[in-house]
PAKOLPA-822096 format. One line per field, with one value per residue: residue in one letter; x, y, z of N, C-alpha, C in turn. Coordinates in Angstrom, 2 decimals. Layout:
// residues N
resn <- (A, ...)
n_c1 <- (X, ...)
n_c2 <- (Y, ...)
n_c3 <- (Z, ...)
ca_c1 <- (X, ...)
ca_c2 <- (Y, ...)
ca_c3 <- (Z, ...)
c_c1 <- (X, ...)
c_c2 <- (Y, ...)
c_c3 <- (Z, ...)
// end
This chain:
// residues 150
resn <- (M, N, R, L, L, A, L, S, T, G, L, I, F, A, S, A, A, A, F, A, D, N, H, G, H, S, H, D, D, M, A, R, T, P, A, P, E, G, A, M, V, Y, F, I, G, L, E, D, G, A, T, V, S, N, P, V, T, L, H, F, G, A, R, G, I, G, I, A, P, A, N, V, E, W, P, N, T, G, H, H, H, L, L, I, N, L, D, P, A, E, V, E, M, E, F, G, L, P, A, D, D, Q, H, R, H, F, G, G, G, Q, T, E, V, T, L, E, L, P, T, G, T, H, T, M, F, L, L, M, G, D, H, N, H, V, P, H, D, P, P, I, M, S, E, V, I, T, I, T, V, E)
n_c1 <- (119.10, 116.39, 115.28, 115.73, 114.65, 111.50, 111.65, 112.27, 109.48, 108.40, 108.52, 107.94, 105.24, 104.75, 105.66, 103.43, 101.20, 101.71, 102.07, 99.07, 97.62, 98.20, 98.45, 96.06, 93.67, 91.69, 88.94, 87.10, 87.92, 87.32, 84.63, 82.43, 81.85, 79.82, 76.89, 76.23, 73.25, 70.72, 72.71, 73.54, 74.62, 75.38, 74.85, 76.03, 74.29, 74.41, 72.01, 70.13, 69.55, 70.94, 72.44, 76.36, 79.21, 82.76, 85.52, 84.21, 83.19, 82.57, 80.48, 80.40, 78.53, 77.82, 75.74, 75.02, 77.25, 80.35, 83.94, 86.23, 90.02, 91.58, 92.42, 91.90, 90.69, 88.10, 85.35, 82.26, 82.72, 83.67, 84.92, 84.46, 83.74, 82.99, 81.61, 81.31, 79.31, 78.31, 76.71, 74.77, 73.92, 75.80, 78.05, 80.39, 80.03, 81.10, 83.73, 86.66, 86.37, 87.37, 90.01, 89.75, 89.21, 86.40, 85.60, 86.42, 88.61, 88.92, 90.26, 91.49, 89.89, 88.81, 86.27, 84.88, 85.69, 87.49, 87.12, 87.87, 85.49, 84.69, 82.62, 78.99, 76.24, 76.18, 76.38, 76.13, 77.26, 77.75, 79.44, 80.01, 83.19, 84.60, 87.13, 89.37, 88.51, 86.03, 81.95, 80.11, 78.17, 74.46, 75.45, 76.07, 74.48, 74.23, 71.61, 71.28, 72.35, 72.36, 73.93, 74.17, 77.24, 78.74)
n_c2 <- (159.21, 158.92, 159.67, 156.84, 155.41, 156.20, 155.07, 152.54, 151.55, 153.07, 150.56, 147.81, 148.42, 148.86, 146.14, 144.20, 145.72, 145.05, 142.03, 141.74, 141.75, 140.08, 137.37, 137.83, 139.04, 141.27, 142.11, 144.15, 143.21, 140.49, 138.01, 136.18, 132.76, 131.44, 129.16, 125.74, 124.73, 123.55, 122.64, 121.09, 120.74, 118.73, 117.19, 113.52, 110.85, 112.12, 113.49, 116.28, 117.55, 115.25, 113.57, 112.92, 111.08, 112.53, 110.99, 112.80, 111.96, 113.07, 112.86, 114.31, 114.89, 115.71, 117.25, 117.88, 119.12, 118.76, 117.55, 119.73, 120.17, 123.50, 125.70, 124.79, 125.01, 124.20, 123.39, 123.74, 122.91, 122.64, 122.96, 121.77, 123.53, 123.87, 125.14, 126.58, 126.95, 129.82, 131.78, 131.79, 134.02, 135.98, 135.31, 136.38, 136.21, 137.43, 137.24, 135.23, 132.57, 132.73, 130.85, 128.68, 127.78, 127.68, 127.89, 125.69, 124.20, 122.24, 121.75, 119.85, 118.45, 116.57, 114.83, 114.38, 114.56, 113.76, 115.05, 116.26, 117.93, 120.35, 119.46, 120.04, 121.93, 121.92, 124.07, 123.70, 124.02, 122.75, 124.70, 125.15, 126.17, 127.72, 127.70, 129.67, 129.84, 131.01, 131.51, 130.06, 131.91, 131.68, 130.85, 127.59, 125.96, 123.28, 122.70, 124.25, 122.55, 121.31, 119.55, 117.83, 117.51, 114.40)
n_c3 <- (280.10, 280.76, 278.30, 277.21, 278.90, 277.91, 274.82, 275.25, 276.59, 274.54, 272.18, 274.34, 273.71, 271.38, 270.32, 272.01, 270.98, 268.08, 268.27, 269.86, 267.43, 265.75, 266.73, 268.55, 267.67, 267.00, 268.54, 266.67, 264.52, 264.42, 263.52, 264.06, 264.49, 262.51, 263.79, 263.10, 261.44, 263.79, 265.21, 268.46, 272.30, 274.74, 277.82, 278.96, 280.06, 283.12, 284.22, 285.03, 288.61, 289.71, 292.12, 292.78, 293.68, 294.16, 292.17, 289.80, 287.01, 283.92, 280.71, 276.94, 274.65, 271.17, 268.76, 265.09, 264.85, 264.22, 266.48, 267.02, 267.68, 269.36, 267.19, 265.52, 262.12, 260.85, 258.54, 260.56, 262.92, 266.67, 269.65, 273.21, 276.14, 279.65, 281.46, 285.13, 287.83, 286.92, 285.44, 282.15, 281.28, 281.66, 280.11, 278.17, 274.99, 272.63, 272.69, 273.29, 275.10, 278.69, 280.44, 283.57, 286.94, 286.38, 284.25, 281.88, 279.51, 276.83, 274.49, 273.11, 271.51, 273.33, 275.15, 277.43, 280.94, 284.10, 287.35, 290.58, 292.41, 294.90, 297.92, 297.61, 296.01, 292.94, 289.49, 286.22, 282.90, 279.03, 276.38, 273.04, 271.98, 269.03, 266.80, 268.11, 270.83, 270.93, 271.37, 269.42, 266.69, 266.31, 270.06, 270.93, 273.23, 276.41, 278.51, 281.34, 283.85, 287.47, 290.03, 292.85, 295.00, 297.08)
ca_c1 <- (118.39, 114.91, 114.82, 116.02, 113.33, 110.84, 112.55, 112.19, 108.26, 107.65, 108.95, 107.05, 103.81, 104.58, 105.84, 102.35, 100.02, 101.78, 101.01, 97.56, 97.07, 98.76, 97.97, 95.00, 92.58, 91.15, 87.25, 86.49, 88.30, 86.98, 83.50, 81.84, 81.55, 78.43, 76.62, 75.55, 71.74, 70.54, 73.53, 73.50, 75.65, 74.62, 75.63, 75.53, 74.38, 74.03, 70.24, 69.55, 69.27, 71.72, 74.05, 77.21, 81.02, 84.39, 85.77, 83.16, 83.30, 81.32, 81.01, 80.02, 77.54, 77.09, 74.84, 75.16, 78.34, 82.07, 84.39, 88.07, 91.30, 91.82, 93.38, 92.17, 89.58, 87.14, 84.09, 81.00, 82.93, 83.88, 85.09, 83.91, 84.06, 82.53, 81.24, 80.92, 78.86, 78.27, 75.23, 74.90, 73.67, 76.95, 79.08, 80.54, 79.91, 81.96, 84.91, 87.55, 86.60, 88.93, 90.60, 90.10, 88.35, 84.97, 85.64, 86.83, 88.97, 88.80, 90.74, 92.02, 88.62, 87.92, 84.28, 85.25, 86.40, 87.27, 87.12, 87.04, 85.22, 83.62, 81.43, 78.08, 75.53, 76.60, 75.64, 76.89, 76.85, 78.48, 79.11, 80.82, 84.01, 85.36, 89.13, 89.19, 87.50, 84.63, 81.42, 79.45, 76.93, 74.24, 75.96, 75.91, 74.80, 73.56, 70.41, 72.00, 71.58, 72.68, 74.23, 75.24, 78.30, 78.87)
ca_c2 <- (157.69, 158.83, 159.16, 155.72, 154.80, 156.27, 154.01, 150.90, 151.49, 152.56, 149.35, 147.36, 148.54, 148.18, 144.73, 144.13, 145.84, 143.99, 140.29, 141.37, 141.64, 138.82, 136.41, 137.72, 139.67, 142.41, 142.57, 144.38, 142.31, 138.65, 137.88, 135.01, 131.46, 130.70, 127.75, 125.12, 124.95, 122.38, 121.98, 121.29, 119.94, 117.88, 115.77, 111.87, 109.75, 113.18, 114.71, 118.02, 117.62, 114.25, 113.75, 112.55, 111.39, 112.70, 111.88, 113.09, 111.87, 114.04, 112.59, 115.34, 114.96, 117.07, 116.87, 118.62, 119.86, 118.28, 117.84, 120.04, 121.30, 124.60, 126.37, 124.03, 125.96, 123.37, 123.90, 123.20, 122.37, 123.52, 122.09, 122.12, 123.82, 123.37, 126.21, 125.76, 127.94, 130.74, 132.53, 132.30, 135.41, 136.97, 134.83, 137.48, 135.67, 137.59, 137.27, 133.94, 132.57, 132.46, 129.21, 129.07, 126.55, 127.89, 127.63, 124.67, 124.06, 121.15, 121.85, 118.92, 117.62, 116.00, 114.70, 113.15, 114.22, 113.62, 116.64, 116.66, 118.73, 120.40, 118.83, 120.97, 122.46, 123.12, 124.32, 123.58, 124.07, 123.08, 125.42, 125.20, 127.24, 128.07, 127.33, 130.71, 129.60, 132.42, 130.54, 130.34, 133.03, 131.41, 130.44, 125.97, 125.72, 122.81, 123.07, 124.48, 121.56, 121.04, 118.65, 117.68, 116.43, 113.55)
ca_c3 <- (280.53, 280.69, 276.97, 276.60, 278.97, 276.87, 274.04, 276.12, 276.85, 273.59, 271.99, 274.37, 273.14, 269.68, 269.87, 271.86, 270.00, 267.09, 269.29, 269.44, 266.02, 265.05, 267.79, 269.68, 266.97, 268.23, 268.43, 265.47, 263.23, 264.38, 263.35, 264.85, 263.41, 262.23, 264.07, 262.49, 261.52, 264.49, 266.25, 270.20, 273.03, 276.15, 279.12, 278.88, 281.48, 283.66, 284.74, 286.07, 290.25, 290.22, 293.04, 292.48, 294.33, 293.63, 291.59, 288.70, 285.29, 282.49, 279.12, 276.60, 273.86, 270.18, 267.81, 264.25, 264.83, 264.79, 267.10, 266.35, 268.47, 269.24, 266.61, 263.63, 261.47, 259.54, 258.48, 261.31, 264.55, 267.66, 270.78, 274.33, 276.91, 280.87, 282.56, 286.69, 288.59, 285.98, 284.86, 280.89, 280.61, 282.27, 279.99, 276.97, 273.96, 271.31, 273.11, 273.79, 276.96, 279.84, 281.09, 284.83, 287.26, 286.28, 282.54, 281.75, 278.15, 276.24, 273.38, 272.10, 270.91, 274.43, 275.20, 278.80, 281.86, 285.29, 288.25, 292.06, 292.96, 296.28, 298.27, 297.99, 294.85, 291.77, 288.41, 285.11, 280.83, 278.57, 275.67, 271.86, 271.31, 267.71, 267.00, 268.93, 271.70, 270.96, 271.33, 268.09, 266.57, 268.10, 270.84, 270.83, 275.14, 277.16, 279.24, 282.81, 285.38, 288.48, 290.50, 294.01, 295.21, 298.20)
c_c1 <- (116.86, 113.93, 114.94, 114.62, 112.09, 110.84, 111.88, 110.36, 107.57, 107.89, 108.40, 106.16, 103.82, 104.68, 104.32, 101.63, 100.33, 101.18, 99.79, 97.04, 97.01, 98.26, 96.76, 93.59, 91.51, 89.48, 86.39, 86.65, 87.96, 85.76, 83.24, 81.37, 80.37, 78.04, 75.43, 74.21, 71.74, 71.44, 73.49, 74.44, 75.29, 75.51, 75.15, 76.12, 74.70, 72.97, 70.59, 68.88, 69.70, 72.55, 74.76, 78.50, 81.69, 84.81, 84.38, 83.27, 82.52, 82.05, 79.83, 79.55, 77.59, 76.65, 74.56, 76.38, 79.59, 83.04, 86.30, 88.66, 91.26, 92.53, 93.27, 90.84, 89.16, 86.14, 83.02, 81.81, 83.33, 84.73, 84.31, 84.52, 82.61, 82.46, 80.69, 80.43, 78.60, 76.72, 75.20, 74.81, 74.76, 78.48, 79.70, 81.05, 80.53, 83.35, 85.66, 87.14, 87.90, 88.83, 91.02, 89.41, 87.19, 84.34, 86.86, 87.51, 88.62, 89.22, 91.63, 91.13, 88.17, 86.31, 84.36, 85.89, 86.97, 87.93, 86.71, 86.62, 84.11, 82.63, 80.45, 77.11, 76.07, 76.43, 76.45, 76.63, 77.86, 78.32, 80.29, 81.99, 84.20, 86.73, 90.15, 89.09, 86.17, 83.16, 80.95, 78.54, 75.64, 75.07, 75.58, 76.07, 74.01, 72.26, 71.64, 71.62, 72.96, 72.82, 74.67, 76.31, 78.32, 80.20)
c_c2 <- (158.12, 159.22, 157.55, 154.65, 155.02, 155.36, 152.98, 151.07, 151.63, 151.13, 148.17, 147.53, 148.59, 147.21, 144.33, 144.20, 144.63, 142.13, 140.48, 141.59, 140.97, 137.43, 136.57, 138.77, 140.29, 142.09, 142.99, 143.68, 140.62, 138.50, 136.80, 134.00, 130.88, 129.71, 127.14, 125.12, 123.60, 121.97, 122.24, 120.08, 119.73, 116.87, 114.37, 111.51, 110.90, 113.71, 115.56, 117.29, 116.03, 114.57, 112.07, 112.23, 111.66, 111.07, 112.07, 113.00, 112.21, 113.49, 113.92, 115.09, 116.03, 116.24, 117.91, 119.31, 118.72, 118.69, 118.54, 120.51, 121.84, 124.83, 125.66, 124.53, 124.91, 123.92, 123.17, 122.36, 123.06, 122.42, 122.62, 123.16, 123.77, 124.61, 126.08, 126.90, 129.42, 130.72, 132.22, 133.61, 136.25, 136.52, 136.03, 136.45, 135.89, 137.57, 135.48, 134.31, 132.23, 130.90, 129.66, 127.97, 126.75, 128.11, 126.64, 124.48, 122.54, 121.39, 120.71, 117.73, 116.59, 116.13, 114.00, 114.28, 114.05, 114.43, 115.83, 117.83, 118.93, 120.10, 120.61, 120.29, 123.02, 122.76, 124.28, 123.86, 123.94, 124.09, 125.24, 126.42, 126.73, 127.55, 128.57, 130.71, 130.11, 131.37, 131.18, 131.36, 132.18, 130.85, 128.80, 126.18, 124.86, 123.19, 123.12, 123.52, 121.33, 119.98, 118.62, 116.65, 115.77, 113.86)
c_c3 <- (280.68, 279.20, 276.61, 277.30, 278.31, 275.50, 274.16, 276.48, 275.22, 272.67, 272.52, 273.90, 272.05, 269.43, 270.82, 271.32, 268.21, 267.19, 268.47, 268.22, 265.02, 265.47, 268.35, 268.77, 267.88, 267.69, 267.76, 264.45, 263.36, 264.57, 264.13, 264.35, 263.42, 262.93, 263.21, 262.70, 262.90, 265.90, 267.75, 270.85, 274.02, 277.23, 278.85, 280.03, 282.65, 283.73, 285.67, 287.59, 290.31, 291.78, 292.75, 293.81, 293.88, 292.89, 290.59, 287.55, 284.35, 281.08, 278.71, 275.39, 272.64, 269.40, 266.72, 264.28, 265.21, 265.79, 266.42, 267.38, 268.07, 268.22, 265.40, 263.48, 260.13, 260.39, 259.44, 262.19, 265.49, 269.03, 272.45, 275.67, 278.40, 281.78, 284.03, 287.34, 287.86, 285.51, 283.37, 280.62, 281.19, 281.68, 278.63, 275.84, 272.58, 271.71, 273.51, 275.10, 277.70, 280.04, 282.86, 285.46, 286.90, 284.94, 282.23, 279.98, 277.30, 274.76, 272.02, 271.88, 272.35, 274.49, 276.44, 279.38, 283.36, 286.19, 289.94, 292.36, 294.22, 296.79, 298.11, 296.25, 293.65, 290.08, 287.30, 284.01, 280.32, 277.25, 274.68, 272.02, 269.66, 267.97, 267.77, 270.14, 272.30, 270.40, 269.35, 268.12, 266.03, 268.67, 270.93, 272.04, 275.21, 277.53, 280.37, 283.73, 286.23, 289.34, 292.40, 294.36, 296.50, 299.16)
// end
């Protein structure tokens, strides 16, 4: 019985390692995508310090870089990520961005979103990711803005 358990456990770990090698890309073998010179992302029609009400519609702009869906590797392209209530200095730029309420992915190539945000003050910024959701090198990031949701 113990031999069967050990064999099964070994197969699970070997399968997981093979999956990571084929699909997850390790940090060592994945170079970050170079950012096109002068590329930038920004919010359209939303100023730092704005007071808004729900639902909040955000429009994303990009200059000097094309928009492509996640998993599509075209030169000089990426897709938007909206980071909410995070400090840019704490974002790990070497890895694919997580997907959660603070890291919103727009891997379909979307350039706008309508959200319900909790009442109060929020900081946010845009961060372009490559086909693997990894920020470019150097990162293509908007200014951090603060909005108040009433």
